[in-house]
N, C-alpha and C positions, 0 to 999 in steps of 0.2 A: 503495499499501500505507500503512498506516495506521501499522505501525511502522517509525521511523527506522531501525532496526537493517535492514530490509530493503527500504531504497530504494535498489536495487541493477537494476543491467540483469540479465538471465536470467542473462547470462554468469557476471558477476561473482559472483550467487548462487550460482550450484552451485559454480565455486570454492573461495566462503565455506564452502560444506556440506562439501564436500569437505575440508577441510582440518580442521574441527572435528569427521569422524567422526575415534573414534577405531579404530586400527588392528584390525580385523575380516575374518575371509575376503570373498572378494569375492562380489559378489552375480552368483549364478548366472542371473538374470535379471530384467528390469525389470519388475515386477508384473505387471495382468491380462494387458499385452499379450501375456507369453509363458508365462501360465500357465494350465492344463488347469482343467477342472472337478472334477478328484478324483475321476470316476470311473473304473471298471475298472481295465489295466494303465496308463492315461496319467501318464506322471510332470510332476509339478505345483509348483512354486517359489511359498514364500512369503515373505514379506521382512516380519520384523517388527522395528521400534523399538523402544527402549529407552535409558536413560539409565546410566553405572556408580556412580548411588546407591542407598545403603540404603533410600531413598523409592522404588526400583525394586525392588526385594527380592521383589516377586510374579515380575518377568521374568526375575532374577538365579536364584534358587530353581529355577523352573520350568525355564529353560533346561539350568542344572547336574543337576540331577536328570532332565532325561528328559523330562518331564511335557507341556511342548507339543510334541516329535517324538512322544511316542507317540500323543496324542489326535488330531494330525494325519492319522498316517498311513504308513503302509510307500511309499508313492506320493507320496508330498509328501518334497520338501527344504526343509529352512528353512534359509534365511539370516539372520541377526542382526547388525545394525546400531549401535554405541552412538556416542551423541552427547552432548556437553557439558548441551546445554540445546535448549528449546523451541522458537524459532525454526529453528535448525538443523534440526531434525526436520520441520519442517513444509515449509522448501525441500524436502527429499527427499521427504516424502511429495508434493509436489507434481508434482515430475519424475518421480514413478514410481519414485524410487527404494526409496522402502519400501511396503509396501501398508497396513500396520496399525502404529501405535506407540504406546508408555506415553507419557504426555506430559501436564504441568499445563495447568490449567485456560484461563492468559490466553493460550498460542500457540493452544491448539482455538478458542478465543474469536477470535481471529486469522484464523484458518485459513478460518471460518464467514464473517468479514466480508468477505475477501477475494474467496470463491469467491461470493457473495451466496447462499450456502447450498447450494451444491453440489457443493463438496470433499468435505467429511467429517461421520462421525457419531461421536458419543460412543457407545460400546455398551456398558461395564463401567468399573465401580469398580474402583481398586484398594488406595489406602492416600489416609490422611487425617494432619497434624499433620507433625511432623519438620522444621521451620523454625525458626531462632534469628538472631537479630543476638545476634554475640558482638563484643567490642569490645576494645582492650589496657587492662586497667585503669589502666595509670599514665598514659595519656590520657583516657580516658574512665570518669568514676564515677557519675552519672548521664545521665538521659537530657538533662538542660540542659546538659551538654558536646559534645554533637554536633555544635555548631555550631563552621564553621572544618575540621572533619575531613574525612578520606576512608574513603569506607565501599563494599568490593566489592558485586558484585551476580556471578550467572552469566553473565547477558546481558541488552544491551538490550533489552528487554521482554516478556524472561522471567519467569513468575510472580513471583517473590524479587523482581526488579527492577520490578515493578508496586507491591508489596507494600511497599514500601522509602518509596518515591515520596511514595504514598496517605497511608501511616504520618508522614511529614514534613509535608504540605500540609497533614493533621490536626492538626499542632504548629503550625502555622503558619510553617514554615522550608522554602524553596524547594530545591530539588535540578534542577539544569536539562538537557537528555537532553546538554549538550555538557561536562557534567562541572562548570559553572559553579554558583553559587549558595554559601546558605548552607551548606548540606552538600554535597561533592563526590560522587557516589555514580560509583563508577567499575566497571566492566561489565570482566570479564574469566574467563578459564575456574576452574571450582575448584581445578583441580592448581597452575595459577599465583597464586592467593588463597591458599595453604597458604605457598608461598614468598614472597611482598610481606608479608605479616602477619609472618612470621619475621623480614625484613628493616628494619621500621618504615616501609615505606613506601604502607600503610594502615592506619588508626586500629579498622577493624571490617572487618565482613561481617553481611547479610542471607544465610543459606545452607541449603541442605539437607542433613540427612543423609548421609552419615558426614562432613562437611566440618564441619559445626561443630561437632561434639564431637573431633573432629582438631585442631581449633583451641584449644580447652580444654586438653584433656588432655596435646597434644604442645607448646603454644608459650603455655601459660599466659592463653588468653582468659579473658574473662567473660562469660557470659550475662545480656543485658540484657535482652531482648525473649525470650519464647516467643511465636510466633505464633499457638500455638494459642489465648491469654489475649484475644487479638482477636476472636475468634468466637464464635458461641452455640454454647453447651455444650462448648465446642472442638474443635468439628468444621468440618473444610473439606478440600477435597478438594487432593491436592497430586500422587496421579498418578490416571491415570485412561487408560482404553483408547479411543483412535480408529481407525477404520477409511476409507479411501479409499472416497467414495459408488460408485464406477463397479466397485470391485474385490469388493463387497459385492454389486452386481448379477449379476455375472458369476459369484460364487463363495461364492454363501450359506452352503450343507453347508460352505465352508474357514470363514467368521468364526464359525458355529456351531460349530467345533471351537476356534476359539483362544479364545472365549470360556467353554469346557469347560473348556481349559486354565489360563484366569483363574483360574477358581473353584475348579478342584484346588490350583492354588498356593498360591493362601491360605489352603486348608484346611489341605495341607501344614504350614506356617508355623504354624497354630495349634496345630495337633497332635504339630506334632517340631519347637519352638524351637527347642534346640539344634543339630541337626540342619541344621535352614534355615538358624542363622548361619554353621554351615560352609560349605554349599552357595555362598550367598552371599557368602560369602568367597571361597571357591574361585574363582568367577565373576571378581570383581576382580582376583583374581590373574590370571587370566587375559588377564584387562584392561589392567592396570596394571604385572605384574609383582613387583608388592608386594602381600601381602595385609595387613589391616587389622589391628592386636593386636586382644585380645581383649576389654582395656578401652574399647577404642572401637569396636569391635562389638557389644560390648552396652549402651553407653549409646546407640548409636547406635537399637538397637532398640526402648529403651524409650522412646524417642520418640516412633514412628508405631502408630499403628491402621492396621491391614491391613484393609479391606474392599469386598464387592462393589458398595456402593453408592457413587454415583457424587456424592452431598452433593449434589443440583443448584442448591439456593438459595445455598451459595457459590460457584459457576459465577456468578450473576447478582450476588450482590455483587462478583468480582470483573473483571464487565465494566462493573458502575459506578464501579470502582477506576480501574482504566486510562481510562476517559472522565474520569475529572474530574482527570487527569494529563498528558491531550492525547496519550494514549496510544493510543487508541481513539476513534472516530466511533459516534455511536449506532448501536447494534445490535439487531435484533430474531431474539433466539434460539431462537423457537418452528419447534420441528422439529429441534435440533441434538441431542436424542437419540433412537437408536434401542435400547431396552432388550427388546425381544423375544427377542433371542438370549439373554440376561442371565436371564429371567422363565423363559425353557423352561428353563432348567439347574438354577434354584433351584426351581421346580415337580416337577420330577423328582426332584430330591433332600429332596422335603419341607420346605424352609426358606420365609421367606414371601417373597414377590414386591415387588420395588421398583416405588413407582408411578411413570409414567411422567411427568416434570413439563408 
């Protein structure tokens, strides 16, 4: 496996995945092996992954408002699983613990690479932006002050982890996978980062929303870099929907319904922003037992564009960045997208279709 975070035996990998899963109802079935076609009266289970982040509000809102359940239909049991970061979600997908998952670009690339193009397809976009490098302003006043500092990311090899390592490399700074180098990059769960920043154990974090806003508003952090400023037109995929290829082949009707729900959830956010914020927060409270403050919630949503376009150009860029920092071998991404489901939905709604890369 290309990512160091995944250099585990299958048993250890599955154990690590289980540890990273945030407590949610147990899976009723293991993916396609036990799922039916969705027709007739046969009961089917669809296992959907996502993260408890505002960058995954498409999933949060869709689950809380019952959009996914409604689109899937009464004969489908929807089982959802929340993960801290992408590598864990990919391990669950490989183990058929999830059939589809919202995830960032770099873990999706890694899954494609590891499986030689056999494991997953990207079937829809979800969100762009919503990632920042925030720092302790007493210790880091400018980019020149990063040398010798500790900066957290959600997990080794996840999208933000690749982003900071590439950024530092471009600035002539080293950030080795073992935590050594000019800048010590410390992968840890986002909830842990909130505490380690408060305790002064780290000097900053390259994290998605709402964690960037929480660090700023709750702990006095300062935004040093908004990642969207590093991408053309300020757009880059932070969340998209991927599906297991074997599940898609067996249940194309269910995959179509998942995409319909994804588009409908983004439509709901666009048309009912305040209600969408409330719904996302309610889902987060169920997952973490503590809702976000209105100030944090408003701040986080302002940083994100919810879009059905998976912004394919940024996926290619992310792969190049991961290769540059030694977290990915060269990989041909041709065929990683299947946007036929998405374009069917968009066409039916009279919306512009998305060109397949």
